[in-house]
C-alpha positions in Angstrom: -101.8 18.9 -68.5 -102.8 16.7 -71.3 -103.5 18.0 -74.7 -106.9 16.9 -74.3 -107.6 18.5 -71.4 -106.1 21.9 -72.6 -108.2 21.4 -75.9 -111.5 21.4 -73.4 -110.1 24.4 -71.5 -109.4 26.5 -74.9 -112.9 25.6 -76.1 -114.4 26.9 -73.1 -112.4 30.1 -73.1 -113.1 30.5 -76.9 -116.6 30.5 -76.4 -116.7 32.6 -73.2 -114.6 35.4 -74.9 -116.8 35.4 -77.9 -119.9 35.6 -75.6 -118.2 38.5 -73.4 -116.7 40.2 -76.5 -113.2 39.9 -75.2 -110.4 41.0 -77.5 -108.1 37.7 -77.7 -105.0 39.9 -77.7 -106.2 40.5 -74.1 -105.9 36.9 -73.2 -102.7 35.0 -72.1 -103.0 31.3 -72.8 -99.9 30.7 -71.0 -101.0 32.5 -68.0 -104.1 30.6 -67.9 -102.2 27.0 -68.6 -100.1 28.1 -65.5 -102.9 28.9 -63.2 -105.1 25.9 -64.1 -102.3 23.6 -63.6 -101.7 25.4 -60.0 -105.2 24.6 -59.3 -105.0 21.0 -60.3 -101.8 20.4 -58.4 -103.7 22.2 -55.1 -106.9 20.0 -55.8 -104.8 16.6 -56.0 -102.7 17.7 -52.9 -105.8 18.4 -50.9 -107.3 15.1 -52.2 -104.4 13.1 -51.0 -104.0 14.8 -47.8 -107.6 14.0 -46.9 -107.8 10.5 -48.4 -104.8 9.7 -46.3 -105.9 10.8 -43.1 -109.2 9.2 -43.7 -107.6 5.9 -44.8 -109.2 6.0 -48.3 -106.2 6.0 -50.2 -105.7 3.2 -52.4 
């Protein structure tokens, strides 16, 4: 994951943590990064599979 993408994620989470009054020590940024990476990988995998089956893969 790029640093720019992580900065956007971190900014979004910081705003939501303040809005919901979540204590920072309750959040594990490494676990969040791992989950975001997993979701990204799965999304990319599904995209490639569908593009391959439909003939749209470049």
